[in-house]
C-alpha positions as CSV (number, residue, x, y, z in Angstrom):
1,M,26.5,0.4,7.3
2,T,27.7,-1.8,5.1
3,D,26.4,-1.3,1.2
4,A,25.0,-5.2,1.5
5,S,23.7,-4.8,4.9
6,T,21.9,-1.4,3.7
7,T,20.5,-3.9,0.5
8,A,19.4,-6.3,2.6
9,E,17.3,-3.9,5.1
10,R,16.3,-2.0,2.2
11,K,14.7,-5.6,0.8
12,M,13.0,-6.3,4.1
13,Q,11.4,-3.0,4.2
14,F,10.6,-4.1,0.6
15,L,9.0,-7.2,1.6
16,F,6.9,-5.1,4.7
17,A,5.7,-2.8,2.4
18,L,3.9,-5.6,0.4
19,R,2.3,-7.1,2.8
20,S,1.2,-4.2,4.7
21,K,-0.8,-3.4,1.1
22,G,-2.2,-6.6,1.1
23,V,0.4,-9.2,-0.6
24,T,-0.3,-11.8,1.4
25,D,0.2,-14.8,-0.7
26,P,2.9,-16.7,0.5
27,R,4.0,-18.1,-3.0
28,V,3.5,-14.6,-4.4
29,L,5.9,-13.2,-1.4
30,T,8.6,-16.0,-1.7
31,A,8.7,-14.8,-5.6
32,M,9.0,-11.5,-4.9
33,E,12.0,-11.9,-2.4
34,R,13.8,-13.8,-4.9
35,I,13.2,-11.8,-7.6
36,D,15.5,-8.7,-7.2
37,R,14.1,-5.7,-8.7
38,G,17.5,-4.0,-8.6
39,P,18.5,-4.7,-12.2
40,F,15.1,-4.1,-13.8
41,V,15.8,-0.4,-13.0
42,R,18.2,1.3,-14.5
43,G,19.9,5.0,-14.6
44,L,18.9,8.2,-12.9
45,F,16.0,6.1,-10.7
46,A,18.5,3.1,-9.7
47,D,18.9,3.8,-5.9
48,R,15.1,3.7,-6.0
49,A,14.4,0.0,-6.7
50,Y,13.2,-0.8,-3.3
51,E,10.4,1.7,-2.8
52,D,7.3,1.2,-3.4
53,T,6.5,3.5,-6.8
54,P,6.1,3.3,-10.2
55,L,9.1,4.4,-11.9
56,P,10.1,5.3,-15.5
57,I,11.7,3.1,-17.9
58,A,12.7,3.3,-21.5
59,C,10.6,4.1,-24.3
60,G,8.1,6.3,-21.9
61,Q,7.0,3.2,-20.3
62,T,7.1,2.4,-16.5
63,I,7.8,-0.2,-14.2
64,S,4.9,-0.8,-11.8
65,Q,4.8,0.2,-8.2
66,P,5.8,-3.4,-6.7
67,S,2.7,-3.9,-4.1
68,V,1.0,-3.3,-7.6
69,V,2.6,-6.4,-9.3
70,G,2.1,-8.6,-6.2
71,L,-1.8,-7.8,-5.8
72,M,-2.3,-8.6,-9.7
73,T,0.0,-11.9,-9.2
74,Q,-1.9,-12.6,-6.1
75,A,-5.2,-12.0,-8.1
76,L,-4.1,-14.2,-11.4
77,E,-3.6,-17.6,-8.8
78,V,-0.9,-18.8,-10.8
79,S,-0.9,-22.8,-10.3
80,P,3.1,-24.5,-11.0
81,R,1.7,-26.3,-14.2
82,D,0.3,-23.1,-16.0
83,K,1.3,-21.2,-18.8
84,V,1.3,-17.8,-18.7
85,L,0.4,-14.9,-21.1
86,E,1.4,-11.5,-20.1
87,V,0.8,-8.3,-22.6
88,G,3.2,-5.2,-21.8
89,T,6.6,-6.9,-21.1
90,G,8.3,-3.5,-20.1
91,S,11.0,-3.9,-17.9
92,G,10.6,-7.5,-17.4
93,Y,10.0,-7.8,-13.6
94,Q,6.3,-9.0,-13.9
95,A,7.6,-11.7,-16.4
96,A,10.8,-12.7,-14.1
97,I,8.3,-12.8,-10.8
98,L,5.7,-15.2,-13.3
99,S,8.3,-17.7,-14.1
100,Q,9.1,-18.3,-10.0
101,L,5.2,-19.6,-9.9
102,A,4.3,-20.9,-13.8
103,R,5.5,-23.8,-15.9
104,R,5.9,-21.5,-18.7
105,V,5.8,-17.5,-19.4
106,Y,5.0,-15.5,-22.7
107,T,5.5,-12.2,-22.9
108,V,5.0,-9.2,-25.5
109,D,5.6,-6.0,-25.8
110,R,5.1,-3.6,-29.2
111,H,8.8,-1.9,-28.1
112,K,11.5,-4.2,-29.5
113,R,14.1,-2.4,-27.2
114,L,12.3,-3.1,-23.8
115,V,11.9,-7.2,-25.2
116,R,15.6,-7.1,-26.2
117,E,16.8,-5.7,-22.6
118,A,14.1,-7.9,-21.0
119,R,15.8,-10.9,-22.8
120,T,19.3,-10.0,-21.6
121,L,18.1,-9.7,-18.1
122,F,16.0,-12.9,-18.3
123,E,19.4,-14.8,-19.7
124,A,21.6,-13.4,-16.6
125,M,19.0,-14.7,-14.2
126,D,18.7,-17.9,-15.6
127,L,14.9,-17.9,-16.0
128,A,14.7,-20.3,-19.0
129,N,11.0,-20.8,-18.7
130,I,10.1,-17.1,-19.9
131,T,9.5,-16.7,-23.7
132,A,9.5,-12.9,-24.9
133,F,8.2,-11.8,-28.6
134,T,8.4,-8.2,-30.1
135,S,4.1,-7.9,-31.3
136,D,1.2,-6.0,-31.0
137,G,-0.5,-7.5,-27.5
138,S,-4.0,-6.7,-28.0
139,F,-4.1,-9.3,-30.2
140,G,-2.4,-12.0,-27.5
141,L,-0.5,-14.7,-29.0
142,P,-2.4,-17.0,-31.1
143,D,0.3,-19.3,-31.9
144,Q,0.9,-20.2,-28.4
145,A,-2.8,-20.0,-27.0
146,P,-5.0,-21.2,-24.9
147,F,-3.6,-19.7,-21.9
148,D,-4.7,-20.7,-18.3
149,R,-3.9,-17.5,-16.8
150,I,-3.2,-13.8,-18.7
151,I,-2.3,-10.5,-17.5
152,V,-2.4,-7.2,-19.2
153,T,0.0,-4.6,-17.8
154,A,-1.6,-1.7,-19.6
155,A,-5.1,-0.3,-19.7
156,A,-8.5,-0.9,-22.2
157,E,-11.1,0.3,-22.1
158,D,-12.5,-3.4,-22.0
159,P,-10.8,-6.6,-21.7
160,P,-9.6,-7.2,-25.7
161,G,-12.0,-9.7,-27.1
162,P,-9.0,-11.7,-28.8
163,L,-7.1,-11.8,-25.5
164,L,-10.9,-13.5,-23.8
165,A,-10.9,-15.8,-27.0
166,Q,-6.9,-17.0,-26.0
167,L,-8.0,-17.9,-22.6
168,K,-9.2,-21.5,-21.6
169,V,-12.1,-22.2,-19.5
170,G,-11.4,-22.2,-16.2
171,G,-8.8,-20.0,-16.7
172,I,-8.1,-16.4,-14.9
173,M,-7.1,-12.9,-17.0
174,V,-6.2,-9.7,-14.7
175,L,-6.0,-6.4,-16.5
176,P,-6.5,-2.6,-16.0
177,V,-9.5,-1.2,-17.5
178,G,-10.6,2.1,-18.2
179,Q,-9.8,5.6,-20.0
180,S,-5.9,6.4,-19.6
181,D,-6.6,9.9,-18.5
182,T,-9.1,9.1,-15.6
183,V,-9.8,6.3,-12.9
184,Q,-8.8,2.6,-14.2
185,S,-9.6,-0.5,-12.3
186,M,-7.8,-3.7,-11.7
187,I,-10.1,-6.4,-13.0
188,R,-9.9,-9.8,-12.8
189,V,-12.0,-12.4,-15.4
190,R,-12.7,-15.8,-15.3
191,R,-13.8,-17.9,-17.9
192,H,-16.5,-20.5,-17.3
193,E,-18.7,-23.0,-19.9
194,A,-21.1,-20.5,-19.9
195,G,-18.9,-17.3,-20.5
196,F,-17.3,-14.9,-18.5
197,D,-17.4,-13.4,-14.6
198,Y,-15.7,-10.4,-14.0
199,D,-14.6,-8.9,-10.2
200,E,-13.6,-5.1,-9.7
201,L,-10.7,-5.2,-7.5
202,R,-9.1,-1.8,-6.7
203,P,-8.5,1.5,-8.6
204,V,-5.3,1.7,-10.5
205,R,-3.2,3.6,-12.9
206,F,-1.4,2.3,-16.1
207,V,-0.3,3.2,-19.5
208,P,-2.2,2.9,-22.1
209,L,-2.7,-0.3,-24.1
210,V,-1.7,0.8,-28.0
211,E,-2.3,-1.4,-30.7
212,G,0.8,-1.3,-33.4
213,L,4.4,-2.3,-33.1
214,A,5.9,0.9,-31.6
215,P,8.1,3.2,-34.2
216,D,11.2,2.5,-32.8
217,N,11.0,-0.9,-33.7
């Protein structure tokens, strides 16, 4: 079997795995088919890019399990006119998928190296509707607020107040909450005129949301 046909087979299995884990939204599946996870996984783990597993990346962080990326994206219910904030750029994979679904994606990370490497990938893939910043994501991006959708890819004990404040009325935020060393839950927050509704979606495990810029900046 040639390298190309092996890669095609692995990508087909990748999409099948997503569906079997509950990622059924056609727009999300199309976005995940378009955005190759391969370039976002480097070094020793590059040959495992199409496995449904989280993998280590630089700065002690991880690239999330693809099925969890798909389920979080599906829960976010992104529409083509939406402006989305992602807290926790990491490898850039989640932002790249969101770029296929939203009008504009803003992504922030406390690690300057991760933002720099993600920007390089976004440029190489011609993803012009993503803007990446190095900043403390727990405070959101007040200058660009409010947002139609917010996704957080690190676990806080509670949804951060500044992020709730930057969510539009009618908006949705998806994030993991809970202690970093115990079971966390993926939750969906909907903002309405009178306040917020919270839905618990499934157990997950993410790196903790840490305040402040990383010392490697």
